[in-house]
Backbone bond lengths (Angstrom), bond angles and torsions (degrees), N, CA, C in turn:
res aa  C-N    CA-C-N  psi(-1)  N-CA   C-N-CA  omega(-1)  CA-C   N-CA-C  phi
1 M - - - 1.421 - - 1.494 111.54 -
2 G 1.277 118.10 139.36 1.509 124.28 179.55 1.480 106.73 -117.05
3 I 1.252 118.45 138.18 1.475 127.70 177.39 1.457 106.99 -119.29
4 V 1.386 118.55 119.43 1.411 126.03 179.77 1.519 115.23 -103.00
5 I 1.362 120.51 125.96 1.423 121.36 176.27 1.521 108.20 -127.92
6 P 1.341 121.49 102.55 1.478 119.14 169.01 1.458 114.01 -72.57
7 A 1.323 117.61 144.42 1.542 122.22 -177.49 1.557 105.11 -140.72
8 H 1.325 113.14 125.02 1.442 118.40 164.04 1.459 111.72 -129.55
9 N 1.298 111.13 111.87 1.522 122.99 -172.27 1.511 114.04 44.36
10 E 1.330 111.30 73.02 1.419 124.67 -172.29 1.571 109.94 -125.59
11 Q 1.262 118.70 36.17 1.479 122.91 -177.55 1.533 111.45 -64.24
12 D 1.396 120.40 -27.18 1.417 122.67 177.48 1.558 113.50 -79.77
13 E 1.361 118.10 -16.93 1.396 114.60 -167.40 1.487 108.54 -129.12
14 I 1.316 125.51 -16.21 1.489 123.58 -170.53 1.470 110.56 -64.24
15 L 1.328 119.30 -44.56 1.473 118.55 -175.74 1.591 109.50 -61.50
16 G 1.304 117.72 -41.80 1.456 118.21 -178.32 1.644 105.63 -60.50
17 C 1.272 119.43 -42.92 1.493 125.01 179.18 1.597 107.36 -60.26
18 L 1.275 118.67 -49.34 1.490 117.79 -176.31 1.472 111.58 -73.85
19 H 1.222 123.48 -27.73 1.468 122.60 174.76 1.639 103.98 -66.04
20 S 1.269 119.30 -49.62 1.557 114.51 -177.17 1.506 110.60 -65.91
21 V 1.352 120.07 -35.79 1.374 119.01 -178.54 1.489 112.41 -67.34
22 T 1.367 121.47 -43.95 1.397 124.67 -176.14 1.632 107.24 -70.17
23 Q 1.253 110.95 -36.91 1.584 110.85 174.37 1.488 113.82 -59.94
24 S 1.396 111.88 -41.10 1.515 116.38 -179.87 1.536 110.27 -62.59
25 C 1.405 113.96 -41.24 1.466 118.64 -179.68 1.541 108.90 -62.25
26 A 1.335 121.12 -44.98 1.396 127.55 -176.16 1.515 106.30 -64.73
27 E 1.295 124.64 -36.02 1.387 126.99 177.14 1.510 112.27 -67.12
28 A 1.294 119.80 -40.52 1.435 125.82 178.67 1.631 109.08 -72.40
29 S 1.296 112.17 -32.47 1.500 112.31 178.23 1.520 114.05 -71.57
30 N 1.374 116.63 -20.56 1.452 120.20 176.71 1.573 110.90 -66.98
31 D 1.383 114.94 -31.50 1.398 122.36 -175.06 1.511 112.18 -95.57
32 L 1.294 116.58 -26.39 1.497 118.35 -173.40 1.537 112.03 -115.74
33 A 1.207 115.70 111.56 1.553 118.01 -173.71 1.564 109.22 -65.23
34 Q 1.325 112.59 -32.82 1.580 116.54 -167.79 1.571 108.78 -102.26
35 F 1.317 115.73 14.90 1.529 122.22 -178.64 1.541 111.05 -70.48
36 A 1.323 112.18 115.88 1.553 116.94 172.04 1.595 107.97 -128.58
37 Y 1.313 106.32 136.29 1.493 114.72 -174.47 1.562 112.19 -137.36
38 Q 1.276 112.30 163.30 1.465 116.87 168.27 1.489 109.81 -143.75
39 I 1.297 121.94 133.46 1.420 120.72 176.69 1.576 111.34 -104.56
40 F 1.289 114.38 128.48 1.401 120.91 -177.84 1.547 112.55 -111.85
41 V 1.324 110.23 113.34 1.440 115.17 175.99 1.496 112.64 -101.45
42 V 1.324 117.09 122.73 1.402 122.14 -175.69 1.519 106.35 -100.56
43 I 1.430 114.58 107.80 1.490 122.36 166.56 1.368 113.62 -74.52
44 D 1.342 120.47 96.12 1.398 122.16 -168.83 1.643 110.95 -105.55
45 A 1.239 113.85 108.61 1.542 121.91 -179.73 1.529 112.87 47.31
46 C 1.437 116.44 45.34 1.376 120.26 -176.31 1.599 107.10 -83.03
47 T 1.244 115.98 142.18 1.499 125.44 179.25 1.566 106.90 -125.06
48 D 1.230 122.48 6.20 1.499 125.71 169.81 1.535 114.19 -110.28
49 D 1.259 118.66 -153.77 1.460 125.10 -176.81 1.470 117.72 -88.10
50 T 1.338 113.68 11.05 1.493 117.60 -173.68 1.594 110.53 -54.54
51 L 1.337 111.73 -46.99 1.541 118.44 -174.06 1.543 106.36 -63.09
52 S 1.268 120.11 -51.47 1.518 116.22 -171.97 1.549 111.87 -71.23
53 L 1.402 118.14 -26.84 1.404 116.30 172.02 1.593 116.86 -63.63
54 V 1.411 107.26 -44.02 1.518 116.42 177.66 1.586 108.29 -64.46
55 E 1.234 119.90 -40.96 1.485 118.62 177.10 1.510 112.78 -63.31
56 D 1.319 121.06 -42.69 1.315 120.23 175.73 1.555 113.62 -60.94
57 F 1.379 119.76 -42.15 1.377 123.54 176.00 1.437 111.89 -64.58
58 A 1.255 120.26 -38.46 1.529 126.25 -177.58 1.478 107.32 -64.83
59 H 1.326 121.01 -31.98 1.574 124.63 -178.24 1.543 106.63 -53.95
60 H 1.438 118.78 -29.29 1.388 120.21 -174.41 1.570 112.48 -107.17
61 H 1.298 112.31 4.21 1.468 117.40 -176.57 1.546 108.51 -136.04
62 S 1.310 121.55 101.22 1.450 121.84 -172.12 1.501 112.30 -76.18
63 N 1.370 117.23 -4.80 1.426 117.61 -179.29 1.514 115.51 -99.48
64 I 1.415 114.47 24.68 1.428 120.21 -177.51 1.506 105.31 -116.24
65 T 1.315 115.76 126.45 1.492 124.42 176.13 1.542 107.03 -110.35
66 I 1.298 118.28 129.27 1.412 124.37 179.52 1.474 108.96 -102.51
67 L 1.342 116.40 124.78 1.435 125.01 174.94 1.531 111.14 -113.96
68 T 1.262 116.17 135.67 1.586 117.30 -178.75 1.519 107.64 -118.17
69 T 1.354 113.16 125.71 1.593 119.78 176.80 1.473 110.21 -132.53
70 S 1.302 113.00 174.42 1.488 119.02 -178.48 1.497 108.87 -124.50
71 F 1.277 118.77 19.48 1.578 120.65 -174.42 1.458 112.12 -59.13
72 K 1.366 115.04 -47.87 1.575 122.55 -161.57 1.555 107.05 49.06
73 N 1.344 106.37 51.47 1.578 113.88 177.55 1.543 108.01 -158.47
74 V 1.394 112.24 113.48 1.410 117.43 -171.07 1.496 114.23 -63.21
75 G 1.267 120.94 -34.23 1.437 120.95 175.48 1.560 115.01 -61.48
76 S 1.383 109.08 -45.53 1.527 113.87 175.82 1.515 112.49 -67.51
77 A 1.260 119.75 -31.90 1.417 120.97 173.50 1.622 114.25 -62.72
78 R 1.335 112.28 -49.54 1.385 121.09 -176.56 1.652 106.18 -58.27
79 N 1.306 109.89 -51.68 1.573 119.49 -179.02 1.563 109.39 -59.26
80 F 1.312 117.50 -42.82 1.529 118.53 -179.51 1.467 110.22 -57.14
81 A 1.374 112.60 -43.60 1.645 118.26 -177.55 1.571 106.66 -70.92
82 W 1.326 120.17 -35.31 1.390 120.21 178.60 1.648 111.99 -67.89
83 N 1.311 114.74 -47.18 1.380 110.33 175.93 1.538 115.14 -65.65
84 Y 1.303 119.41 -27.24 1.511 118.20 177.60 1.520 107.96 -69.00
85 F 1.203 119.75 -40.43 1.347 129.09 -179.20 1.572 110.70 -66.11
86 M 1.330 113.52 -42.52 1.469 125.11 179.50 1.605 106.95 -59.53
87 E 1.300 114.04 -44.13 1.486 111.44 -173.91 1.504 110.41 -75.67
88 R 1.358 121.01 -23.88 1.330 123.80 177.25 1.667 110.60 -74.96
89 V 1.250 110.91 -33.81 1.533 115.36 172.99 1.578 110.06 -66.33
90 R 1.225 113.92 -46.14 1.562 119.13 -178.69 1.426 109.26 -61.99
91 A 1.346 121.07 -33.43 1.505 117.79 -178.23 1.486 114.73 -77.59
92 D 1.411 116.28 -7.03 1.473 117.99 172.79 1.482 106.44 -98.33
93 R 1.325 113.55 110.32 1.435 120.78 178.86 1.496 116.57 -56.74
94 N 1.375 116.75 -23.63 1.431 122.07 -177.85 1.622 112.16 -86.84
95 A 1.352 114.02 -10.69 1.477 118.38 -173.25 1.523 108.23 -76.70
96 D 1.326 115.40 152.98 1.518 127.92 -178.89 1.584 105.05 -130.35
97 F 1.312 110.65 115.22 1.565 115.12 177.38 1.495 111.68 -61.85
98 D 1.362 117.40 -26.63 1.429 121.25 -179.78 1.518 109.67 -67.10
99 L 1.356 117.66 -27.60 1.536 120.85 -177.07 1.546 105.34 -111.34
100 T 1.367 119.18 22.13 1.515 120.08 173.19 1.577 103.38 -106.66
101 W 1.347 110.19 136.60 1.468 116.87 -178.74 1.626 105.82 -121.02
102 V 1.306 114.16 148.74 1.465 119.36 177.57 1.471 105.78 -124.70
103 A 1.306 124.23 121.96 1.448 125.84 173.25 1.440 112.49 -106.05
104 F 1.339 121.28 145.94 1.398 124.94 -173.70 1.558 108.83 -126.72
105 T 1.359 118.35 130.54 1.454 118.97 169.72 1.525 103.64 -142.40
106 D 1.456 114.71 -179.89 1.384 118.31 -175.88 1.532 110.06 -120.90
107 A 1.390 115.87 159.03 1.488 122.47 -168.86 1.536 115.24 -62.58
108 D 1.351 112.31 -24.91 1.414 121.75 179.20 1.534 113.32 -88.01
109 S 1.296 121.29 4.95 1.388 126.73 -176.41 1.418 120.56 -107.12
110 R 1.337 117.92 159.07 1.507 122.03 -179.51 1.580 104.50 -127.45
111 V 1.207 115.34 121.37 1.410 124.43 -179.57 1.583 110.04 -90.84
112 P 1.284 116.91 144.58 1.615 120.19 177.70 1.413 107.30 -73.43
113 L 1.338 110.50 163.26 1.511 119.51 174.02 1.404 120.41 -50.93
114 H 1.359 113.21 -38.13 1.406 120.50 -175.40 1.614 115.75 -93.45
115 W 1.340 115.73 7.78 1.391 127.62 -174.90 1.580 109.42 -57.49
116 V 1.387 119.84 -55.77 1.396 123.27 179.55 1.573 112.23 -63.78
117 A 1.273 116.97 -37.97 1.462 118.87 -174.56 1.613 106.26 -69.87
118 T 1.383 112.70 -39.86 1.556 116.34 179.78 1.460 111.37 -59.99
119 H 1.378 116.32 -43.08 1.453 121.61 -176.38 1.600 106.59 -63.83
120 L 1.340 114.04 -42.79 1.559 113.65 -176.67 1.552 110.46 -70.41
121 A 1.317 115.91 -35.15 1.382 118.03 176.58 1.471 119.09 -62.48
122 M 1.365 115.33 -36.01 1.378 126.63 174.00 1.556 111.32 -63.24
123 M 1.448 112.21 -45.84 1.416 115.57 176.74 1.612 113.54 -60.25
124 Q 1.283 112.35 -43.05 1.443 116.25 -176.91 1.515 110.22 -70.00
125 A 1.329 117.72 -20.57 1.458 124.86 175.59 1.534 115.00 -80.43
126 G 1.246 117.11 -2.57 1.451 121.27 -178.39 1.500 116.01 100.32
127 V 1.262 118.45 0.59 1.579 121.13 -175.80 1.519 106.22 -76.68
128 D 1.350 111.41 134.68 1.484 113.87 179.11 1.596 115.98 -102.55
129 C 1.336 113.19 -12.25 1.396 122.11 178.81 1.601 108.85 -151.36
130 L 1.339 117.18 113.82 1.544 126.32 176.38 1.485 106.42 -91.12
131 V 1.258 114.83 117.04 1.497 119.01 169.38 1.506 112.90 -112.65
132 G 1.278 110.53 100.01 1.501 121.19 -169.35 1.529 110.76 -91.02
133 T 1.296 115.77 177.01 1.423 125.29 -178.49 1.505 111.07 -98.56
134 V 1.316 115.10 163.28 1.519 120.02 169.57 1.536 105.30 -140.59
135 S 1.370 116.79 155.21 1.468 117.00 167.16 1.569 104.87 -137.89
136 P 1.308 116.13 159.50 1.432 118.10 176.12 1.525 115.37 -71.43
137 R 1.334 111.79 138.36 1.496 117.97 -176.31 1.590 107.55 -73.87
138 P 1.421 110.63 131.92 1.496 113.97 -176.70 1.426 115.07 -63.91
139 D 1.292 119.88 -19.38 1.512 122.43 -176.75 1.537 114.00 -85.31
140 T 1.326 115.33 0.73 1.558 119.66 -170.37 1.528 111.35 -119.71
141 G 1.359 114.99 -3.63 1.590 115.14 176.63 1.489 110.23 -151.78
142 S 1.208 116.57 171.29 1.549 128.27 -177.96 1.621 104.19 -67.91
143 A 1.344 110.59 144.95 1.473 113.42 174.81 1.496 114.83 -60.70
144 E 1.411 117.32 -30.65 1.413 118.58 175.14 1.541 112.89 -69.45
145 L 1.271 117.85 -38.29 1.450 116.87 -179.07 1.503 114.74 -65.51
146 I 1.517 111.00 -41.23 1.470 117.82 -178.49 1.494 108.52 -68.47
147 A 1.315 117.94 -38.14 1.518 121.92 175.06 1.450 111.28 -53.54
148 K 1.355 113.98 -52.82 1.527 120.74 -178.97 1.616 109.53 -58.52
149 W 1.336 116.69 -33.07 1.440 119.22 -176.54 1.595 105.34 -71.97
150 F 1.287 121.00 -43.57 1.393 124.47 171.51 1.495 116.49 -57.91
151 S 1.269 116.91 -38.51 1.433 118.55 -176.75 1.508 111.62 -67.91
152 M 1.286 116.26 -13.50 1.512 124.48 179.62 1.486 113.11 -107.30
153 H 1.347 115.76 -4.49 1.496 120.83 -177.09 1.525 110.00 -136.40
154 T 1.280 118.11 110.88 1.423 123.55 174.83 1.517 105.36 -101.87
155 L 1.343 116.73 119.92 1.456 125.75 -166.83 1.556 105.21 -105.30
156 F 1.355 114.28 113.67 1.474 117.55 -177.65 1.484 109.87 -154.29
157 E 1.374 125.17 179.34 1.365 127.30 178.07 1.604 106.22 -66.81
158 N 1.299 117.62 146.21 1.418 120.33 -175.97 1.450 123.15 64.33
159 H 1.511 112.34 20.59 1.377 119.21 -173.08 1.601 111.77 -64.15
160 P 1.370 112.23 166.49 1.532 112.85 -174.64 1.493 116.25 -96.15
161 H 1.420 116.86 12.55 1.513 117.55 -171.34 1.491 110.47 -99.84
162 V 1.393 115.54 167.37 1.390 120.44 175.07 1.519 103.12 -137.36
163 F 1.276 115.74 120.31 1.572 125.18 171.18 1.367 117.63 -119.34
164 G 1.395 119.65 123.62 1.368 125.34 -177.99 1.581 109.59 -64.31
165 A 1.273 121.10 -24.08 1.460 127.27 179.80 1.517 111.11 -69.11
166 N 1.281 120.75 -12.47 1.450 123.37 -179.51 1.525 111.58 -151.08
167 L 1.277 113.71 80.35 1.503 124.97 -175.87 1.501 111.65 -139.69
168 G 1.266 113.05 133.90 1.467 115.97 175.00 1.559 111.80 -132.92
169 L 1.362 116.63 147.41 1.513 114.60 178.20 1.509 108.21 -140.97
170 R 1.271 112.48 152.55 1.586 119.64 171.38 1.453 108.95 -73.37
171 G 1.408 116.33 131.28 1.504 117.62 -177.65 1.533 115.91 -57.23
172 S 1.301 116.79 -29.05 1.513 115.36 178.28 1.535 111.19 -69.85
173 Y 1.375 116.08 -30.18 1.450 112.52 178.62 1.488 112.98 -83.15
174 L 1.192 119.88 -27.62 1.463 125.60 171.25 1.544 110.70 -57.09
175 D 1.312 110.49 -43.31 1.532 123.78 -176.68 1.548 105.44 -68.23
176 L 1.412 113.59 -44.78 1.399 120.15 -177.47 1.570 113.52 -62.59
177 V 1.266 120.36 -39.23 1.415 123.03 -178.10 1.415 113.64 -90.91
178 G 1.374 119.67 -0.19 1.458 123.41 174.73 1.551 111.87 89.28
179 G 1.269 118.96 22.84 1.405 124.00 178.91 1.514 117.68 82.70
180 I 1.351 114.69 -151.74 1.570 117.19 -170.58 1.620 101.48 -94.19
181 P 1.328 114.38 134.82 1.434 115.33 172.51 1.556 115.71 -62.44
182 Q 1.279 119.94 128.60 1.452 118.83 -169.55 1.550 107.58 -89.63
183 L 1.357 107.70 80.37 1.535 120.54 179.47 1.459 107.95 -110.74
184 P 1.381 119.22 151.81 1.460 121.68 176.80 1.618 109.39 -78.32
185 I 1.286 121.23 -20.66 1.374 129.02 170.91 1.432 111.03 -149.59
186 G 1.397 122.89 157.36 1.428 121.35 173.66 1.615 114.62 87.04
187 E 1.346 113.65 -4.91 1.420 113.58 -176.99 1.534 110.96 -65.24
188 D 1.355 121.32 -25.25 1.522 123.36 179.26 1.516 106.73 -65.98
189 T 1.335 114.60 -50.66 1.565 119.76 -174.20 1.552 106.17 -66.37
190 A 1.323 119.68 -36.46 1.498 119.95 -177.44 1.492 107.87 -70.73
191 I 1.329 125.19 -42.91 1.494 121.15 176.40 1.450 111.09 -61.10
192 V 1.229 122.32 -45.53 1.520 123.49 179.40 1.514 109.01 -56.09
193 A 1.291 118.30 -42.18 1.474 123.83 -177.69 1.560 104.19 -65.39
194 A 1.343 116.85 -45.70 1.488 118.46 -176.54 1.616 111.23 -59.60
195 V 1.305 113.42 -40.55 1.481 118.87 -177.77 1.550 107.85 -68.72
196 L 1.237 120.10 -37.64 1.367 123.81 178.41 1.512 113.87 -66.40
197 K 1.313 115.23 -38.56 1.445 127.94 174.50 1.499 111.13 -54.18
198 T 1.336 110.26 -40.33 1.545 116.63 -173.24 1.487 108.62 -90.22
199 G 1.299 121.15 6.48 1.462 117.21 -176.62 1.475 116.60 82.96
200 G 1.297 120.97 17.52 1.421 119.71 -179.56 1.548 110.15 -78.24
201 N 1.367 107.86 159.56 1.515 115.46 -178.39 1.497 111.19 -91.25
202 V 1.370 115.21 98.86 1.407 119.00 -172.74 1.590 109.36 -98.78
203 R 1.417 117.13 129.27 1.424 123.55 -175.00 1.511 107.40 -115.02
204 R 1.341 116.29 119.11 1.509 120.61 173.20 1.442 106.69 -96.75
205 T 1.310 113.14 130.44 1.527 117.30 -172.66 1.416 115.66 -147.14
206 D 1.333 118.61 150.58 1.457 126.47 174.78 1.551 108.44 -104.95
207 A 1.300 114.03 8.35 1.581 112.44 -175.36 1.548 118.44 -72.54
208 C 1.251 118.74 -10.69 1.504 123.24 176.94 1.433 112.50 -137.49
209 R 1.303 125.23 54.15 1.368 129.01 -172.60 1.605 110.93 -60.46
210 V 1.324 117.05 137.55 1.390 124.92 -173.63 1.557 104.89 -107.31
211 L 1.222 117.67 140.04 1.482 122.57 170.46 1.441 111.81 -92.36
212 T 1.317 117.92 135.57 1.557 121.43 -178.28 1.418 108.47 -135.88
213 S 1.431 114.53 161.31 1.447 122.43 -174.63 1.501 110.72 -63.60
214 A 1.342 114.84 143.39 1.355 120.83 175.21 1.560 111.31 -98.34
215 R 1.279 118.71 14.00 1.431 127.66 -175.56 1.532 107.48 -53.05
216 L 1.345 114.35 151.22 1.387 122.63 175.95 1.528 114.74 -95.39
217 Q 1.290 114.24 -15.89 1.559 121.08 -179.42 1.549 102.72 -106.62
218 G 1.251 122.26 102.40 1.394 119.50 -178.18 1.570 112.95 -103.99
219 R 1.305 116.14 -160.58 1.421 117.36 178.93 1.527 116.63 -112.41
220 A 1.347 113.75 -7.18 1.455 115.96 176.73 1.557 109.18 -135.04
221 E 1.364 112.42 118.96 1.452 118.41 179.50 1.492 112.19 -53.89
222 G 1.340 122.63 126.74 1.400 121.27 -179.99 1.574 114.91 92.30
223 G 1.362 115.09 -4.49 1.418 118.75 176.85 1.513 117.68 -86.15
224 F 1.303 120.09 -152.23 1.443 126.51 -174.95 1.532 114.91 -55.28
225 S 1.342 112.73 -47.34 1.413 124.17 -178.20 1.655 112.21 -64.13
226 T 1.368 114.70 -33.57 1.413 121.39 -179.54 1.551 101.70 -73.98
227 Y 1.292 120.13 -41.22 1.525 115.03 176.85 1.366 114.50 -65.09
228 M 1.431 120.86 -33.96 1.467 121.84 173.51 1.496 112.11 -59.37
229 Q 1.337 113.08 -41.26 1.536 118.46 -178.91 1.534 109.68 -57.92
230 S 1.328 117.04 -37.29 1.350 126.57 -174.41 1.625 112.83 -65.98
231 L 1.372 113.18 -21.81 1.378 122.32 -174.79 1.589 111.11 -88.01
232 R 1.217 114.71 -12.50 1.485 117.63 -174.48 1.630 111.42 -67.22
C-alpha cells in the first residue's frame, strides 16, 4: 500500500497529519500480518519549514519517503508520488498491481484510526476506487461556519461528493487511466470520472471520514478553502 500526502507550505499542519496516518497504519498492522506500506510526502515548492519537520519525523518512521518537487500543483504532486511508487512496485517481480492500493489525503487533514484498514477492506472486496467523505475540523473554524458547511453537505453511503483528502485507488486502475490528472484543482473529480469511464467499481462511502482544516487561506485557489470562504 502506498499513501500519498502532497504538502505545499504546511509547517503548521503536516505533523498532525503524519501522526494520524502513522497511527492508522499501526492500527492496520495489528490486524494484518502481511501488511506493508509506504508513506510518500511530496514537499511541493515549499518555502517554509515543512521539509525539515518531515525529515525529523521520518528519522523515527522508516516507512516515510520524502519527495521534493517544484510544481506548486497538487495534481502534479500526487501524480509524481504515484509514478515513483509505481516504479518501485514494478521493480518487485512478486508484486501485483491488482493487489496494490494507493490512498490519498492532504497535509491539513487528520485520518481516523480505521482509515487504512477501511481502504484495504474495500480493495479486498473488489472496489477499484474508494471515494470517502471529509468534514471540517472543529478546532480550525467557527462553529457558525462549520454548521453552515454541514447544512450543505449530508454525508452518507453513496454520497455525491469527491474529496482529494480521502481517496483510494487500485494500482491497476491508476495505471490503466494514466495516473492522476495534473491539474491545480479538480484532479480528484477527474480521476474518479476516468475510473468510471473505464468501468471501474467506484464505492462512495462515509465509513472512514477524514477531518480537514476549515481554514480560509488555503494552498490552491478554487479548492476547499476557497469554498469555505464562500460560506462566510
